[in-house]
C-alpha positions in Angstrom: -35.2 -53.9 -26.1 -36.4 -51.5 -23.3 -33.7 -48.9 -22.6 -32.9 -45.5 -21.8 -33.1 -43.1 -24.7 -33.6 -39.2 -25.3 -37.0 -37.8 -26.0 -37.4 -34.4 -27.9 -40.3 -32.2 -27.2 -41.0 -30.5 -30.6 -43.4 -28.1 -29.0 -40.4 -26.7 -27.0 -37.8 -27.0 -29.7 -36.7 -23.9 -31.4 -34.5 -25.6 -34.0 -31.3 -24.0 -32.8 -29.4 -27.3 -33.5 -27.2 -27.0 -30.5 -28.3 -30.5 -29.4 -27.2 -32.0 -32.8 -23.7 -30.5 -32.4 -23.5 -31.8 -28.8 -24.4 -35.4 -29.9 -21.1 -36.9 -30.8 -22.7 -40.0 -32.2 -24.8 -38.1 -34.8 -28.1 -39.4 -33.7 -29.9 -36.0 -34.1 -30.7 -34.0 -37.2 -32.6 -30.8 -37.8 -35.6 -31.5 -39.9 -38.2 -28.9 -40.9 -36.7 -26.6 -38.3 -37.0 -29.0 -35.5 -34.6 -31.4 -33.7 -35.4 -35.0 -34.4 -33.8 -38.3 -33.1 -33.4 -39.9 -36.6 -31.0 -42.8 -35.7 -32.1 -44.4 -32.4 -29.4 -46.9 -32.7 -26.8 -44.1 -32.5 -28.1 -42.8 -29.2 -26.1 -44.1 -26.3 -28.4 -42.7 -23.7 -25.8 -40.6 -22.0 -27.5 -37.4 -22.8 -24.7 -35.1 -23.8 -27.4 -33.1 -25.6 -29.6 -32.5 -22.5 -27.6 -29.7 -20.9 -26.9 -27.9 -24.0 -30.7 -27.5 -25.0 -31.7 -23.8 -24.2 -35.4 -24.5 -24.1 -35.4 -27.7 -22.1 -36.9 -29.7 -24.9 -34.9 -32.8 -24.3 -35.4 -35.5 -21.6 -34.9 -39.1 -20.9 -37.4 -41.9 -21.3 -37.4 -45.6 -21.1 -39.0 -47.4 -24.1 -38.7 -50.0 -26.8 -35.7 -49.0 -29.0 -33.0 -50.7 -30.9 -29.7 -51.4 -29.0 -26.9 -48.7 -29.2 -24.8 -49.8 -32.2 -21.2 -48.6 -31.3 -19.8 -50.1 -34.6 -22.3 -48.3 -36.9 -21.4 -45.0 -35.0 -17.8 -45.4 -35.6 -18.3 -46.3 -39.3 -20.5 -43.2 -39.8 -17.9 -41.1 -37.9 -15.1 -42.4 -40.2 -17.1 -41.6 -43.3 -17.6 -38.0 -42.1 -14.0 -37.6 -41.2 -12.9 -38.8 -44.6 -15.4 -36.4 -46.4 -14.2 -33.5 -44.2 -10.5 -34.0 -43.8 -9.7 -30.5 -43.0 -13.0 -29.5 -41.3 -14.8 -30.6 -38.2 -18.1 -32.5 -38.8 -21.2 -30.4 -37.8 -24.6 -31.8 -38.2 -26.6 -29.1 -36.5 -27.9 -25.8 -37.9 -25.0 -23.9 -39.7 -26.2 -20.7 -37.9 -25.3 -22.0 -34.5 -21.9 -23.6 -35.3 -19.3 -22.2 -32.9 -16.8 -19.9 -34.7 -13.9 -18.0 -33.2 -12.9 -15.3 -35.8 -9.4 -14.2 -35.8 -9.0 -10.5 -36.3 -5.6 -8.9 -37.2 -5.5 -5.2 -36.6 -3.8 -3.5 -39.7 -3.9 0.1 -41.0 -4.6 -1.3 -44.5 -8.1 -2.7 -45.2 -8.3 -6.2 -46.9 -10.9 -5.0 -49.3 -9.9 -1.8 -51.2 -13.5 -0.4 -51.1 -13.4 -0.4 -47.3 -11.6 1.8 -44.9 -9.9 0.3 -41.8 -12.5 1.6 -39.5 -15.4 0.3 -41.5 -14.2 -3.4 -41.5 -16.1 -5.9 -39.3 -14.6 -6.3 -35.7 -16.8 -9.4 -34.9 -14.8 -12.1 -33.2 -17.4 -14.8 -32.3 -20.4 -16.7 -33.6 -23.1 -17.2 -32.7 -23.9 -13.8 -31.1 -27.5 -14.3 -29.9 -27.6 -14.8 -26.1 -30.1 -17.8 -26.6 -27.8 -19.6 -29.0 -24.4 -19.0 -27.6 -23.1 -22.2 -25.7 -22.2 -21.5 -22.1 -18.8 -22.9 -22.5 -17.7 -21.6 -25.9 -14.0 -21.3 -26.1 -14.1 -17.6 -27.1 -15.4 -16.7 -23.6 -12.0 -17.6 -22.0 -10.4 -14.4 -21.1 -12.9 -12.3 -22.8 -14.2 -8.7 -22.4 -17.9 -9.3 -22.8 -20.1 -7.0 -24.7 -23.9 -7.5 -24.1 -25.8 -5.4 -26.5 -29.4 -4.8 -27.4 -30.2 -5.8 -30.9 -31.1 -2.2 -32.1 -27.9 -0.6 -30.9 -25.8 -1.6 -33.8 -28.3 -0.1 -36.1 -28.8 3.2 -34.3 -25.1 3.9 -33.4 -22.9 4.3 -36.7 -19.5 3.3 -35.3 -20.7 0.4 -33.2 -18.1 -2.2 -34.5 -15.3 0.3 -33.9 -16.3 1.6 -30.5 -17.9 -1.5 -28.9 -17.4 -4.7 -30.8 -13.6 -4.3 -31.3 -11.6 -6.5 -29.0 -14.8 -8.0 -27.3 -16.8 -11.0 -27.4 -20.3 -10.0 -28.4 -23.7 -11.2 -27.2 -26.9 -9.6 -28.3 -30.7 -9.9 -27.5 -34.1 -8.2 -27.2 -36.0 -9.1 -24.1 -39.2 -7.6 -25.7 -39.0 -9.8 -28.6 -37.6 -12.9 -27.0 -39.8 -12.6 -24.0 -37.2 -14.3 -21.9 -35.2 -13.5 -18.8 -31.5 -13.6 -20.0 -30.1 -13.5 -16.4 -29.9 -17.3 -15.9 -27.9 -17.8 -19.2 -25.7 -14.9 -18.6 -25.0 -16.0 -15.0 -23.9 -19.3 -16.2 -21.5 -17.7 -18.9 -19.9 -15.4 -16.3 -19.6 -18.2 -13.6 -18.1 -20.8 -16.0 -15.6 -18.5 -17.8 -12.8 -16.2 -17.1 -14.6 -13.0 -18.1 -12.5 -9.9 -17.8 -15.0 -7.2 -18.1 -18.7 -6.6 -18.9 -20.0 -3.8 -21.2 -23.7 -3.3 -21.6 -25.0 -1.3 -24.4 -28.8 -0.5 -24.6 -31.1 1.8 -26.3 -32.9 4.5 -24.4 -36.3 2.9 -24.8 -37.8 1.5 -21.6 -38.1 -2.2 -22.9 -34.2 -2.2 -23.1 -34.1 -2.0 -19.4 -34.8 -5.6 -19.3 -31.5 -6.5 -20.9 -29.6 -4.1 -18.5 -31.4 -5.7 -15.4 -30.6 -9.2 -16.6 -27.0 -8.4 -17.1 -26.7 -6.7 -13.7 -28.5 -9.7 -12.0 -26.2 -12.1 -13.8 -23.1 -10.2 -12.4 -24.5 -10.2 -9.0 -25.6 -13.8 -9.0 -22.2 -14.9 -10.5 -20.4 -14.0 -7.2 -17.6 -12.5 -9.3 -16.2 -9.0 -8.9 -15.9 -8.0 -12.6 -15.6 -4.4 -13.9 -18.8 -3.4 -15.8 -20.4 -0.3 -17.5 -23.7 0.6 -19.0 -23.8 2.7 -22.2 -27.1 4.1 -23.5 -27.7 5.0 -27.1 -30.4 7.3 -28.1 -32.8 6.6 -30.9 -31.0 9.3 -33.1 -27.6 7.5 -32.6 -25.9 9.4 -29.8 -24.2 8.1 -26.6 -26.3 9.5 -23.7 -24.4 10.5 -20.5 
């Protein structure tokens, strides 16, 4: 039968797996690093995966395809539920699965070999700007940290001084060759962000991250406290 169904442009697909997670029917899998519609009869043609794709690789088309089989979808979902009674099913890339990490501040470290200050303070996953879903639950009421990739390597106490009690997003405009401002604008507009801290390196290319964050704050139409911190190559905070 001729019906509306999704189409995945593999040239645009970056294999992030967000679409597979967004597809409640389980029609999409990640194969050889690319998203693929592997169960056409599971695709209902509603396109929940479209707005989640960060690269615009998914679109609609009308073509010959098997009819949507609701019973087969339900049966598959029941099998997954039975197999993962205490875990939510996730068919996408494990690296992009949304996780909110609960941290309890204590004076005693969990591991004897660690001091309290050296323990991880990360509270969310994923952390890459390109991979983080716009409406991830950890953004609600968050103090947002937007950091350049290299800052955590250059500044020794990055977790303690910056990541602690914040939701973290990282990126490198030079390597990603993308303007983050549109994604960051959506995150700020669609969530109750309490504050924004931008941490960048002193190198000129890091200016792209700072400009994108400032543009996002401006375009969001919200008045949110924000600050920029610059880290030197030798690991100091520059005034």
